[in-house]
N, C-alpha and C positions, 0 to 999 in steps of 0.2 A: 525502390526498396522491394526486395523480393518477397515471396510468400512467407507467411509467418506460421506460428504454431497456435492451435486452439488450446487454451489453458483451462485448467479445471475451475478457475475462479469465474470464468465467463459463462453466463447463462443465456443461451440464445433466445431471442424474442423479437417481436415486431412492434414493440411499444414506441410511443413518441420519444421516449428517452433513448432507446436503442438507436432510433433513426438520426439523432443529432450527430453532427460531425464531431470527431474526437477532440479537436482543439477547442471547440465550444465547451464541451463537458469538462475538459481539463481546466480551462480558465474559470468556469463556474465553480468548480470544486475548490480551486485554490482561493478564489474570492471568498467563498463561504467559510472556509477554514480560517482565513485571515480575520474575518469579522468575528468569528466565534472566539478566537484567541484574544481579540481586542476588547471583548465584552468584560465589564467589571464582574468579579466573582460574586459580589453581593447581589447582583441582579439575578436571583435564582429563577424567577419567572421567565426571564429571557431564554434560558437554556431549555426550559420546557417548550417554549415556542419553536426554538430551533429543532428540537426532537420531532415536533409536529410536522415541521416543514420537510424533514427527511422522511418521516412516515408517508407523507403525501407523495414524494418522489418515488418511494419504494412501491406504493400502490399503483402509481402511474406506469411504473416500469414492470409491474406484475412480478415483483420479487417477494416470494413468501416471507412472512415475518419470522417463521422458524429458521429459515436458511440464513437470514440476516443476523439473527441472534447467535446461531452456531458460529458464524464467522467472526462475530465480535469476541469470541473467546480468545482471540490472538492477543488481546490486551490484558490478559490476566496477570502477567508480571508487573505491569504498571499499576493494576489495581492493588496487588500486594504491597507495592511501594507506597501507594497512597494510604492504605490501611495502617501502615507503621508510622506515618507522619504525626498523628495526634499524640503518640506515646513518646516520641523522641524529641519533638520540637519543644523549645523553651518559651517562657513568657507566661502570661496569665493562664491559670488552670481552672477547669470546671469539672464537677462531678457528674458522670454519665453512667448510670447503671452500676454505681459503686466504683467506677474507675476514674482516676484522675487524668483528664486529657487536656492538652494544650489547645487554647482557643485559636491561636494562629495555625497550629497544626491541623485543626479541624477545617478551617478555611482553606488551607493549602491542599488538604486531601480532596475537598469538594472541588477545588479548582482543577487539579489534575484529573480527577475522575470525570467530571462533566465535560471539560473541553477535550480530553483525550478520547472519550467514548464518541463524542460527536464527530471528531476528526476521523477516527477509525471507521465509523459508520458511513461517512461521506465517501471515504476511499473505497470501502466495500461496495457501495452502490456504483461507483465509477468502474471498478474492476468487473462487476457483474454484468454491466451493460455495454462494455467496450472491450473488443478483442485486443490482445497485446500488440499485435501488428498495427492495429488502428491507433493505439496509444502512441506508439513510436512515430507514426505518421503525424499524429497531432502535435507531438513535441517538436518535430521537424518544422511543422507549419507555424508553430509559435516562436520559431527562431532560436531554439535551444542550441547551444554550440554543437555543430555537426559531429565532433569527435565523441562527445558524451552520448549522443543518440546512437552512434555506431557501436560504442562499447556496450551500451544497453541492449542493442539488437543482438550482438554476438553472445552476450551472456544468456539471453533468452533462448537463442537457437541451440547453444551447445551445453546449456545446463542439464538437459535431459541426457545428452550424449555422454557427459561426464558421469552422471548418475548411473547410467547403464554400464559404463566401464567399471565403476566401483562395485556394482552388483556382480558382474562376471568375475572380478577378483575375489569377492566373498565366496562365491560358488566354488571357485578353484581351491580356496583354503579348506572349505568344508569337505570337499571331495577328497582331500588328503588327510582328513581326520582332525583338522584344527578347529577348536572351539575356544573363543576368548572367555576365560573364567576368572581372571584375577589380574593383579598388578604384574605378575610375571610375564604376561602375554602382551603388555603394552609395547614392548619393543617390536613385536611382529606387526602390531597395528601401526606403529610409527613408520616402519619400513614400507607398509602398504600405502600410507599417506604420501611418503616420498616418491614411491613408484608411480602413484596416481599423478602427482605433480609433474613428473618427467614425461609421462605419456601425454598429459594434457598439453604441456609445453611443445612437444614434438608435433602433436596434431595441429596445434595452432600455427606452427611454422609451415607445415604442409599445406594447410588451408590458405595461409597468406601467399605462398608462392603460387598456388593454383589461381588465386584471385588476381595476382599481378600478371600472370600469363594470359588472363582473359581481359586485360585492359583496366584493371582497378588502379585509380590514380588518387586515392584518398577520400573518395566520397561514393556512397552507394546510389545508384540510379533510382529515381522515383517513378515507378511504373504507373500509378494512378494518383493524380493530384486531387486532394480533398478540398473543396471550396465551400464555404458557408455563406448563406444569404443573410441579409439584414434581419429577416424575420426569424431565422434560426438563432442568430446572436441575441436577439431580443428575448426569444423564448428561453434560452439558457440563462439569461441575465435575471430571470424572475427570482431564482433562489438566492443569489448573493445580494441582490438589491432589497429583497424583502428582509433578509437577515440584517442588512445594514440599517434599515429602518428600525428594526427591533433593538439593534445595538445602540443607536442614537437615543432611543427612548430610555434605554438602561443607564446611559450616562447622564440624562437630564432629570430623571426621577430621583 
């Protein structure tokens, strides 16, 4: 797999978390999220311990708390949905600050908010400590279907290219005096979207033909094989295993 792109989500560093092979971090993150989702929502204390575990990982990776909190803003739409649940859910009601709220809705809101925030935080830490190219290599190492890995690879590579193409088209419109200011201009924007699709499709065809002419036969070559030692697997397993112990306590208490 050829060279990749450095993404804005990645924060370069030399911490022990950065040094872990990508497939170890992917497996640890997936295991942690799976445990969090499996935790009963009534075990409120368990989610606090999960948050402390992630805070420890962030400190070990030298990821500033402010950066982590800013990137958690991506879940605002889910937070808005969770806030509405106590008002629209049915069942037993309770008075809170003069408002009639559903008990099941409150628990549902807490469930979505706690588990969603922890899942997003774990994903942010993964993206902050692992380059996109390394993530693709990790997915390949974990035996994800090769076609899915290649699609993700091309999406990452050419996402910025398509974005630049859209910006050039926008500059061309403005240079001709066009400014979208209402519904009557939606037709022009729709034509722009259509033109962008056609250009992207044609570019994809050209890239594919160029790859075939260079020997592409359905799979990308792996230039550097990423291998993890038993010690690295054990180090990565600390997070999900500790979370699993907390989850089991949550079910038994």
